[in-house]
Short mmCIF file of the C-alpha atoms (twelve columns), coordinates in Angstrom:
data_MODEL
# 
_entry.id   MODEL 
# 
loop_
_atom_site.group_PDB 
_atom_site.id 
_atom_site.type_symbol 
_atom_site.label_atom_id 
_atom_site.label_alt_id 
_atom_site.label_comp_id 
_atom_site.label_asym_id 
_atom_site.label_seq_id 
_atom_site.Cartn_x 
_atom_site.Cartn_y 
_atom_site.Cartn_z 
_atom_site.pdbx_PDB_model_num 
ATOM 1  C CA . UNK A 1  0.170   -10.187 0.286   1 
ATOM 2  C CA . UNK A 2  -2.939  -9.174  2.196   1 
ATOM 3  C CA . UNK A 3  -2.063  -6.911  5.122   1 
ATOM 4  C CA . UNK A 4  1.702   -7.161  5.298   1 
ATOM 5  C CA . UNK A 5  4.640   -6.830  2.975   1 
ATOM 6  C CA . UNK A 6  5.282   -5.004  -0.234  1 
ATOM 7  C CA . UNK A 7  3.341   -5.542  -3.406  1 
ATOM 8  C CA . UNK A 8  6.588   -6.213  -5.313  1 
ATOM 9  C CA . UNK A 9  6.943   -9.519  -3.450  1 
ATOM 10 C CA . UNK A 10 3.301   -10.344 -4.100  1 
ATOM 11 C CA . UNK A 11 3.776   -9.665  -7.824  1 
ATOM 12 C CA . UNK A 12 6.798   -11.969 -7.972  1 
ATOM 13 C CA . UNK A 13 4.921   -14.756 -6.182  1 
ATOM 14 C CA . UNK A 14 1.832   -14.215 -8.326  1 
ATOM 15 C CA . UNK A 15 3.849   -14.514 -11.546 1 
ATOM 16 C CA . UNK A 16 5.331   -17.791 -10.334 1 
ATOM 17 C CA . UNK A 17 1.851   -19.143 -9.606  1 
ATOM 18 C CA . UNK A 18 0.658   -17.968 -13.035 1 
ATOM 19 C CA . UNK A 19 3.429   -19.938 -14.710 1 
ATOM 20 C CA . UNK A 20 2.395   -23.063 -12.818 1 
ATOM 21 C CA . UNK A 21 -1.366  -22.831 -13.350 1 
ATOM 22 C CA . UNK A 22 -1.454  -22.235 -17.084 1 
ATOM 23 C CA . UNK A 23 -3.544  -19.674 -18.942 1 
ATOM 24 C CA . UNK A 24 -6.721  -18.631 -17.148 1 
ATOM 25 C CA . UNK A 25 -7.249  -15.490 -19.199 1 
ATOM 26 C CA . UNK A 26 -6.527  -11.863 -18.405 1 
ATOM 27 C CA . UNK A 27 -9.768  -11.058 -16.542 1 
ATOM 28 C CA . UNK A 28 -9.470  -14.098 -14.282 1 
ATOM 29 C CA . UNK A 29 -5.895  -13.210 -13.371 1 
ATOM 30 C CA . UNK A 30 -6.877  -9.610  -12.647 1 
ATOM 31 C CA . UNK A 31 -9.692  -10.758 -10.356 1 
ATOM 32 C CA . UNK A 32 -7.507  -13.242 -8.476  1 
ATOM 33 C CA . UNK A 33 -4.687  -10.696 -8.190  1 
ATOM 34 C CA . UNK A 34 -7.084  -8.083  -6.781  1 
ATOM 35 C CA . UNK A 35 -8.325  -10.503 -4.109  1 
ATOM 36 C CA . UNK A 36 -4.807  -10.877 -2.724  1 
ATOM 37 C CA . UNK A 37 -4.133  -7.161  -2.311  1 
ATOM 38 C CA . UNK A 38 -3.951  -5.475  1.082   1 
ATOM 39 C CA . UNK A 39 -6.999  -3.453  2.098   1 
ATOM 40 C CA . UNK A 40 -4.990  -0.208  2.065   1 
ATOM 41 C CA . UNK A 41 -4.298  -0.742  -1.647  1 
ATOM 42 C CA . UNK A 42 -7.891  -1.692  -2.347  1 
ATOM 43 C CA . UNK A 43 -8.982  1.557   -0.684  1 
ATOM 44 C CA . UNK A 44 -6.580  3.539   -2.860  1 
ATOM 45 C CA . UNK A 45 -7.740  1.714   -5.981  1 
ATOM 46 C CA . UNK A 46 -11.366 2.529   -5.183  1 
ATOM 47 C CA . UNK A 47 -10.647 6.185   -5.887  1 
ATOM 48 C CA . UNK A 48 -8.358  5.513   -8.853  1 
ATOM 49 C CA . UNK A 49 -9.669  7.288   -11.964 1 
ATOM 50 C CA . UNK A 50 -9.367  4.480   -14.533 1 
ATOM 51 C CA . UNK A 51 -9.852  0.796   -15.133 1 
ATOM 52 C CA . UNK A 52 -7.192  -1.727  -16.047 1 
ATOM 53 C CA . UNK A 53 -7.191  -3.609  -19.317 1 
ATOM 54 C CA . UNK A 54 -4.219  -5.845  -18.627 1 
ATOM 55 C CA . UNK A 55 -2.794  -7.569  -15.599 1 
ATOM 56 C CA . UNK A 56 0.584   -5.977  -16.306 1 
ATOM 57 C CA . UNK A 57 -0.975  -2.499  -16.202 1 
ATOM 58 C CA . UNK A 58 -2.804  -3.359  -12.978 1 
ATOM 59 C CA . UNK A 59 0.386   -4.645  -11.369 1 
ATOM 60 C CA . UNK A 60 2.256   -1.479  -12.386 1 
ATOM 61 C CA . UNK A 61 -0.402  0.746   -10.809 1 
ATOM 62 C CA . UNK A 62 -0.522  -1.247  -7.574  1 
ATOM 63 C CA . UNK A 63 3.273   -1.181  -7.401  1 
ATOM 64 C CA . UNK A 64 3.236   2.601   -7.806  1 
ATOM 65 C CA . UNK A 65 0.538   3.035   -5.143  1 
ATOM 66 C CA . UNK A 66 2.333   0.711   -2.736  1 
ATOM 67 C CA . UNK A 67 5.623   2.548   -3.226  1 
ATOM 68 C CA . UNK A 68 3.935   5.882   -2.502  1 
ATOM 69 C CA . UNK A 69 2.257   4.433   0.581   1 
ATOM 70 C CA . UNK A 70 5.519   3.112   2.037   1 
ATOM 71 C CA . UNK A 71 7.339   6.370   1.245   1 
ATOM 72 C CA . UNK A 72 4.600   8.244   3.093   1 
ATOM 73 C CA . UNK A 73 4.926   5.916   6.080   1 
ATOM 74 C CA . UNK A 74 8.657   6.644   6.227   1 
ATOM 75 C CA . UNK A 75 7.971   10.399  6.098   1 
ATOM 76 C CA . UNK A 76 5.472   10.088  8.927   1 
ATOM 77 C CA . UNK A 77 8.013   8.166   10.982  1 
ATOM 78 C CA . UNK A 78 10.628  10.862  10.492  1 
ATOM 79 C CA . UNK A 79 8.106   13.563  11.399  1 
ATOM 80 C CA . UNK A 80 7.200   11.716  14.602  1 
ATOM 81 C CA . UNK A 81 10.870  11.638  15.611  1 
ATOM 82 C CA . UNK A 82 11.215  15.414  15.164  1 
ATOM 83 C CA . UNK A 83 8.183   16.411  17.224  1 
ATOM 84 C CA . UNK A 84 8.911   17.447  20.789  1 
ATOM 85 C CA . UNK A 85 7.325   15.245  23.428  1 
ATOM 86 C CA . UNK A 86 4.070   16.514  24.845  1 
ATOM 87 C CA . UNK A 87 4.115   16.858  28.610  1 
ATOM 88 C CA . UNK A 88 1.306   18.031  30.882  1 
ATOM 89 C CA . UNK A 89 -1.317  20.504  29.676  1 
ATOM 90 C CA . UNK A 90 0.006   23.240  31.978  1 
ATOM 91 C CA . UNK A 91 3.598   23.021  30.740  1 
ATOM 92 C CA . UNK A 92 3.279   26.063  28.464  1 
ATOM 93 C CA . UNK A 93 1.997   28.332  31.227  1 
ATOM 94 C CA . UNK A 94 4.379   30.303  33.405  1 
ATOM 95 C CA . UNK A 95 4.473   29.276  37.069  1 
ATOM 96 C CA . UNK A 96 1.954   31.078  39.248  1 
ATOM 97 C CA . UNK A 97 2.875   32.618  42.623  1 
# 
């Protein structure tokens, strides 16, 4: 995944790779999965209040965080469209004689 895309696609790809590689153990999968996450998710996880015991739990949390992030980006985009354009710094002053 790294810096582009949604974590849902990364999860799907990761599960395919897991099925090919065999059983590495839960901790190894968690560590490898974490390495592939985008930095924005890693930043959000740094302040997350708990640890993850299973890969499935970790994937669920990253999916939730990623969904929130992309929803927020959409909100920001809509807010940008609604803001009036900023013109010169004197535009709010009445004309002087």
